[in-house]
VOPAGU-2260 file (C-alpha; in pm, 1 decimal, decimal comma):
REM VOPAGU-2260
SITE   aa  ch    i         X         Y         Z
SITE  MET   A    0     317,8    2999,9    3497,6
SITE  ARG   A    1     543,4    2698,9    3410,3
SITE  GLU   A    2     448,7    2549,2    3742,5
SITE  HIS   A    3      89,7    2592,3    3672,8
SITE  VAL   A    4     128,1    2438,0    3331,0
SITE  GLU   A    5     311,9    2137,7    3454,6
SITE  SER   A    6      45,0    2073,3    3720,7
SITE  SER   A    7    -250,7    2076,3    3460,0
SITE  VAL   A    8     -65,5    1824,9    3252,0
SITE  GLU   A    9     -57,5    1604,6    3578,0
SITE  LEU   A   10    -402,1    1664,7    3647,0
SITE  ARG   A   11    -511,3    1594,4    3276,3
SITE  GLY   A   12    -315,8    1256,3    3309,8
SITE  ALA   A   13    -497,8    1164,5    3634,3
SITE  LEU   A   14    -832,1    1207,3    3484,1
SITE  LEU   A   15    -734,6    1022,1    3146,4
SITE  ARG   A   16    -625,8     734,1    3400,2
SITE  LEU   A   17    -962,4     760,8    3590,9
SITE  ARG   A   18   -1186,1     736,8    3291,8
SITE  ARG   A   19    -986,6     456,4    3136,5
SITE  ALA   A   20   -1006,8     284,0    3463,6
SITE  THR   A   21   -1390,4     309,5    3528,3
SITE  GLY   A   22   -1534,7     386,3    3193,5
SITE  LEU   A   23   -1708,0     695,3    3349,8
SITE  PRO   A   24   -1847,7     919,4    3074,0
SITE  VAL   A   25   -1727,1    1220,2    3230,0
SITE  VAL   A   26   -1444,7    1326,8    3443,4
SITE  PHE   A   27   -1313,1    1676,3    3523,0
SITE  GLY   A   28   -1111,1    1835,1    3802,4
SITE  GLY   A   29    -911,9    2157,0    3924,6
SITE  LEU   A   30    -639,8    2252,4    4151,3
SITE  THR   A   31    -666,1    2516,1    4413,5
SITE  HIS   A   32    -450,2    2828,1    4408,0
SITE  GLU   A   33    -407,7    3126,0    4651,5
SITE  THR   A   34    -784,7    3124,4    4751,1
SITE  ARG   A   35    -972,3    2853,4    4943,9
SITE  GLY   A   36   -1158,8    2757,5    4618,5
SITE  LEU   A   37   -1056,0    2595,4    4305,0
SITE  ARG   A   38   -1137,4    2647,0    3922,7
SITE  ILE   A   39   -1257,2    2332,7    3712,1
SITE  GLY   A   40    -960,6    2358,7    3464,5
SITE  GLU   A   41    -974,1    2007,3    3282,9
SITE  LEU   A   42   -1232,5    1795,3    3159,1
SITE  ASN   A   43   -1260,4    1457,0    2968,2
SITE  GLY   A   44   -1583,4    1346,9    2815,2
SITE  ALA   A   45   -1768,0    1678,5    2847,5
SITE  VAL   A   46   -2012,8    1759,7    2546,6
SITE  THR   A   47   -2073,8    2118,1    2659,6
SITE  PRO   A   48   -1829,8    2400,5    2785,5
SITE  ALA   A   49   -2052,7    2456,4    3090,2
SITE  LEU   A   50   -1822,0    2316,0    3326,2
SITE  ARG   A   51   -1487,4    2476,1    3212,7
SITE  GLY   A   52   -1363,5    2749,1    3431,9
SITE  LEU   A   53   -1637,6    2696,5    3689,8
SITE  ALA   A   54   -1523,0    2856,4    4024,3
SITE  ILE   A   55   -1589,7    2603,4    4303,8
SITE  SER   A   56   -1589,1    2770,7    4662,4
SITE  ALA   A   57   -1529,6    2564,4    4970,2
SITE  GLY   A   58   -1852,0    2436,3    5124,6
SITE  SER   A   59   -2058,2    2497,2    4807,2
SITE  GLY   A   60   -2204,6    2213,0    4600,4
SITE  LEU   A   61   -2041,5    1872,8    4596,1
SITE  GLY   A   62   -1705,3    1956,0    4516,7
SITE  GLY   A   63   -1710,3    2246,9    4746,8
SITE  LYS   A   64   -1797,9    2004,1    5034,7
SITE  CYS   A   65   -1553,8    1770,3    4935,5
SITE  LEU   A   66   -1298,9    2060,3    4927,4
SITE  ALA   A   67   -1407,8    2184,4    5274,4
SITE  LEU   A   68   -1415,5    1852,2    5447,1
SITE  GLY   A   69   -1130,4    1688,9    5280,7
SITE  ARG   A   70   -1282,5    1355,0    5214,9
SITE  PRO   A   71   -1469,3    1187,1    4914,1
SITE  CYS   A   72   -1838,4    1294,8    4853,4
SITE  ALA   A   73   -2100,1    1152,9    4632,3
SITE  VAL   A   74   -2468,8    1198,7    4526,6
SITE  THR   A   75   -2681,4     964,4    4327,1
SITE  ASP   A   76   -2890,3    1244,4    4164,7
SITE  TYR   A   77   -2715,8    1564,6    4205,3
SITE  PRO   A   78   -3038,6    1801,8    4119,1
SITE  SER   A   79   -3239,1    1644,7    4408,5
SITE  ALA   A   80   -2973,7    1586,1    4649,1
SITE  ARG   A   81   -3036,8    1722,2    4983,5
SITE  HIS   A   82   -2695,9    1738,0    5171,6
SITE  ILE   A   83   -2528,5    1976,1    4936,0
SITE  THR   A   84   -2603,2    2336,6    4831,9
SITE  HIS   A   85   -2710,3    2381,1    4465,1
SITE  GLU   A   86   -2526,4    2691,0    4338,8
SITE  TYR   A   87   -2384,5    2492,5    4048,7
SITE  ASP   A   88   -2727,4    2315,1    3936,0
SITE  GLY   A   89   -2707,5    2516,6    3597,1
SITE  PRO   A   90   -2374,2    2414,4    3467,1
SITE  VAL   A   91   -2430,1    2051,2    3604,9
SITE  SER   A   92   -2778,6    2028,0    3436,8
SITE  ALA   A   93   -2647,6    2152,7    3118,9
SITE  GLU   A   94   -2392,4    1905,6    3096,7
SITE  GLY   A   95   -2646,4    1641,9    3174,6
SITE  LEU   A   96   -2505,5    1520,9    3507,6
SITE  ARG   A   97   -2697,6    1297,7    3758,1
SITE  SER   A   98   -2469,3    1090,4    3980,8
SITE  VAL   A   99   -2113,7    1246,5    4066,5
SITE  ILE   A  100   -1837,6    1172,6    4303,8
SITE  ALA   A  101   -1589,1    1419,2    4402,2
SITE  VAL   A  102   -1247,0    1295,4    4572,5
SITE  PRO   A  103   -1003,1    1544,3    4721,0
SITE  VAL   A  104    -628,8    1567,5    4633,5
SITE  VAL   A  105    -455,4    1625,3    4975,2
SITE  VAL   A  106     -81,4    1714,3    5000,9
SITE  ARG   A  107      71,1    1775,4    5345,8
SITE  ARG   A  108    -274,9    1756,9    5501,0
SITE  LYS   A  109    -392,1    2060,8    5253,1
SITE  VAL   A  110    -625,7    2002,2    4995,7
SITE  ARG   A  111    -474,1    2089,6    4667,2
SITE  GLY   A  112    -753,2    1994,2    4423,2
SITE  VAL   A  113   -1061,1    1785,0    4379,0
SITE  LEU   A  114   -1122,2    1506,8    4100,2
SITE  TYR   A  115   -1480,8    1435,1    3968,3
SITE  GLY   A  116   -1646,0    1167,5    3789,4
SITE  ALA   A  117   -1995,6    1145,8    3683,1
SITE  LEU   A  118   -2267,2     958,4    3514,6
SITE  ARG   A  119   -2570,7    1091,1    3323,5
SITE  ASP   A  120   -2791,5     872,6    3515,0
SITE  ALA   A  121   -2904,6     849,4    3854,1
SITE  LEU   A  122   -2692,0     515,8    3957,1
SITE  PRO   A  123   -2522,2     445,0    4267,4
SITE  VAL   A  124   -2153,7     480,1    4210,0
SITE  GLY   A  125   -2002,5     140,7    4275,9
SITE  GLU   A  126   -1700,3      53,0    4509,2
SITE  ARG   A  127   -1463,4     -23,2    4209,9
SITE  VAL   A  128   -1522,1     318,4    4067,4
SITE  PHE   A  129   -1480,0     481,7    4412,5
SITE  ASP   A  130   -1163,4     288,7    4455,6
SITE  ALA   A  131   -1026,3     405,5    4106,9
SITE  ALA   A  132   -1119,4     766,4    4190,1
SITE  VAL   A  133    -925,0     759,0    4503,9
SITE  ALA   A  134    -642,8     579,1    4354,1
SITE  ALA   A  135    -619,9     843,0    4103,0
SITE  ALA   A  136    -633,5    1129,8    4349,4
SITE  ARG   A  137    -343,3     951,9    4518,1
SITE  GLU   A  138    -116,4     935,9    4222,2
SITE  LEU   A  139    -193,2    1290,6    4170,5
SITE  GLU   A  140     -89,7    1383,2    4531,4
SITE  GLN   A  141     237,8    1188,2    4479,6
SITE  ALA   A  142     302,3    1378,4    4172,1
SITE  LEU   A  143     247,7    1706,0    4334,6
SITE  ALA   A  144     434,8    1620,5    4668,2
SITE  VAL   A  145     753,3    1542,5    4441,3
SITE  ARG   A  146     702,6    1866,8    4256,7
SITE  ASP   A  147     700,3    2062,8    4570,9
SITE  GLU   A  148    1000,5    1876,4    4715,4
SITE  VAL   A  149    1219,8    1942,4    4406,5
SITE  ARG   A  150    1095,8    2304,6    4396,5
SITE  GLU   A  151    1202,2    2358,1    4771,2
SITE  VAL   A  152    1547,0    2228,5    4705,9
SITE  LEU   A  153    1600,3    2419,1    4391,5
SITE  ALA   A  154    1463,7    2743,0    4525,1
SITE  PRO   A  155    1715,4    3033,2    4582,5
SITE  PRO   A  156    1825,6    3020,9    4933,2
SITE  PRO   A  157    1750,8    3264,6    5199,3
SITE  PRO   A  158    1992,5    3499,6    5326,0
SITE  GLY   A  159    2257,4    3307,1    5537,2
SITE  PRO   A  160    2140,4    2951,4    5418,4
SITE  SER   A  161    2250,1    2660,9    5631,3
SITE  TRP   A  162    2404,0    2388,3    5429,6
SITE  GLU   A  163    2282,7    2133,3    5699,8
SITE  GLU   A  164    1921,7    2221,1    5565,3
SITE  VAL   A  165    2032,0    2128,0    5219,0
SITE  ARG   A  166    2157,7    1812,0    5367,7
SITE  GLN   A  167    1845,7    1736,4    5539,3
SITE  ALA   A  168    1643,8    1812,0    5242,3
SITE  TYR   A  169    1850,0    1564,8    5034,1
SITE  GLY   A  170    1792,3    1299,4    5298,1
SITE  GLU   A  171    1416,9    1367,3    5264,2
SITE  LEU   A  172    1429,7    1331,3    4881,8
SITE  ARG   A  173    1625,8    1009,2    4894,1
SITE  GLU   A  174    1368,7     867,3    5150,1
SITE  LEU   A  175    1080,0     971,6    4903,8
SITE  ALA   A  176    1213,2     845,6    4564,8
SITE  PRO   A  177    1173,6     471,1    4626,6
SITE  LYS   A  178     809,0     528,7    4724,2
SITE  VAL   A  179     737,0     699,7    4393,3
SITE  THR   A  180     550,0     462,7    4166,1
SITE  ASP   A  181     591,1     671,5    3856,4
SITE  PRO   A  182     937,6     556,3    3690,2
SITE  GLU   A  183     964,6     909,5    3519,6
SITE  LEU   A  184     904,0    1108,6    3831,0
SITE  ARG   A  185    1132,5     870,1    4023,2
SITE  GLU   A  186    1415,8     921,7    3758,9
SITE  ARG   A  187    1389,5    1309,6    3777,1
SITE  LEU   A  188    1388,6    1310,2    4164,1
SITE  LEU   A  189    1704,5    1089,2    4183,8
SITE  ALA   A  190    1861,3    1323,4    3917,9
SITE  VAL   A  191    1801,1    1615,4    4157,4
SITE  CYS   A  192    1965,9    1402,3    4428,7
SITE  GLY   A  193    2280,7    1339,6    4205,9
SITE  ARG   A  194    2301,2    1735,8    4170,8
SITE  LEU   A  195    2283,0    1781,0    4549,3
SITE  GLU   A  196    2559,7    1514,2    4590,1
SITE  THR   A  197    2804,8    1728,5    4398,0
SITE  ALA   A  198    2665,0    2053,7    4500,9
SITE  SER   A  199    2925,4    2124,2    4789,7
SITE  GLY   A  200    3194,7    2128,3    4524,5
SITE  ALA   A  201    3412,1    1952,9    4760,1
SITE  PRO   A  202    3727,8    1799,7    4613,0
SITE  SER   A  203    3787,0    1433,7    4596,7
SITE  ASP   A  204    4148,8    1263,0    4551,3
SITE  LEU   A  205    3980,8     912,1    4476,4
SITE  PRO   A  206    3673,9     838,0    4260,6
SITE  GLY   A  207    3359,4     791,2    4449,1
SITE  PRO   A  208    3296,5     437,6    4565,8
SITE  ALA   A  209    3019,8     238,5    4392,1
SITE  LEU   A  210    2760,4     240,6    4648,2
SITE  THR   A  211    2410,7     104,6    4549,7
SITE  PRO   A  212    2106,0     330,5    4577,6
SITE  ARG   A  213    1983,3     158,8    4914,3
SITE  GLU   A  214    2329,0     204,1    5076,9
SITE  THR   A  215    2309,3     563,4    4983,1
SITE  ASP   A  216    1961,2     613,9    5127,0
SITE  VAL   A  217    2067,3     457,1    5436,7
SITE  LEU   A  218    2379,5     679,9    5451,0
SITE  ALA   A  219    2176,5     976,2    5381,6
SITE  ALA   A  220    1936,8     896,6    5695,1
SITE  VAL   A  221    2210,9     819,0    5895,2
SITE  ALA   A  222    2373,7    1157,2    5825,2
SITE  SER   A  223    2052,4    1315,6    5930,6
SITE  GLY   A  224    2124,4    1175,4    6284,3
SITE  ALA   A  225    1858,7     893,5    6237,5
SITE  THR   A  226    1926,1     565,7    6438,0
SITE  ASN   A  227    1896,4     214,0    6239,3
SITE  ALA   A  228    1534,9     191,1    6366,9
SITE  THR   A  229    1422,9     533,9    6238,3
SITE  ALA   A  230    1601,2     489,1    5908,5
SITE  ALA   A  231    1406,4     166,9    5881,1
SITE  ALA   A  232    1084,0     328,3    5941,2
SITE  ARG   A  233    1158,0     609,5    5693,2
SITE  LEU   A  234    1261,2     377,8    5426,6
SITE  GLY   A  235    1032,0     108,8    5478,2
SITE  LEU   A  236    1299,1    -166,1    5549,1
SITE  ARG   A  237    1368,0    -398,0    5845,5
SITE  PRO   A  238    1627,6    -257,7    6100,8
SITE  GLU   A  239    1846,5    -583,7    6026,5
SITE  THR   A  240    1831,1    -449,2    5658,5
SITE  VAL   A  241    1947,3    -106,9    5743,7
SITE  LYS   A  242    2230,4    -249,6    5927,6
SITE  GLY   A  243    2311,5    -477,0    5619,1
SITE  TYR   A  244    2314,1    -193,6    5396,6
SITE  LEU   A  245    2515,1      17,5    5663,3
SITE  ARG   A  246    2778,8    -236,3    5700,6
SITE  SER   A  247    2827,9    -278,2    5306,2
SITE  ALA   A  248    2866,2      85,9    5263,8
SITE  MET   A  249    3105,3     125,7    5562,0
SITE  ARG   A  250    3314,3    -153,6    5418,4
SITE  LYS   A  251    3339,4      38,9    5043,4
SITE  LEU   A  252    3416,8     361,6    5217,2
SITE  GLY   A  253    3693,1     187,6    5438,0
SITE  ALA   A  254    3504,3     333,4    5751,8
SITE  HIS   A  255    3498,2     189,5    6087,7
SITE  THR   A  256    3201,4     395,3    6228,9
SITE  ARG   A  257    2897,8     552,6    6114,5
SITE  LEU   A  258    3040,8     882,7    6148,1
SITE  GLU   A  259    3347,0     805,1    5948,9
SITE  ALA   A  260    3106,7     661,6    5683,4
SITE  VAL   A  261    2915,8     968,1    5635,2
SITE  VAL   A  262    3241,0    1203,2    5637,4
SITE  ALA   A  263    3406,5     961,7    5380,5
SITE  ALA   A  264    3082,6     978,4    5166,0
SITE  ARG   A  265    3082,8    1338,5    5173,0
SITE  ARG   A  266    3442,8    1365,0    5067,0
SITE  ALA   A  267    3392,9    1110,3    4788,6
SITE  GLY   A  268    3099,1    1329,2    4678,5
SITE  VAL   A  269    2846,4    1066,7    4749,0
SITE  LEU   A  270    2653,0    1287,4    4991,5
SITE  PRO   A  271    2599,8    1650,9    5015,2
């Protein structure tokens, strides 16, 4: 229940940003659940309750087409559009919508929701509006992806858990954090990383070295078995930059090899 509420808040925020960026009079959207369809759960600018709670099936209407294809879809005049089905003409007409765009929210190659923007006139949706709708969907995708990662890390482990799996998840979270543009989400993600760093409970005789976030990112990648080139690709850095961070971390840890650096970091509680 809490997860559903938090996801709804993120959806509401994405729609608000979309409306502010485009000036569209009506924006709305919904997230998928256990079934292949979705339910319209959030509206901004609507003057009737006709669309609220509307269940959208994959392949039906504009949103269902977007849901099935996993790509943006648009119509200039919804009532007369020939390339969509018309199961939802009643609610759409009640709200007075004509020109509508639907953009999928895709996380890990799975459509998790659809954002809609609409006009009450039969006018083409411009490129600026289209780009803003796609950008809003991408921001929501990022928020949902981070929520998924954190939930997986914090979920109760299955019987006989492997500590290496926890370490791998930690490395993936460290790689994801610098790519998150939302400061609040990034801080929450890094806070989870901090909890994992001390999760092993391994005692440390010395205070942990003052590694920079990027040095920690590189060490986490190296701990997962990544080469410098692989770590660079994952972190969006140049291989030479990765080497520099690794050398600096090794110097701070008093290590002479990559393996020694990883072991020293774990003993100091810098890595899980």
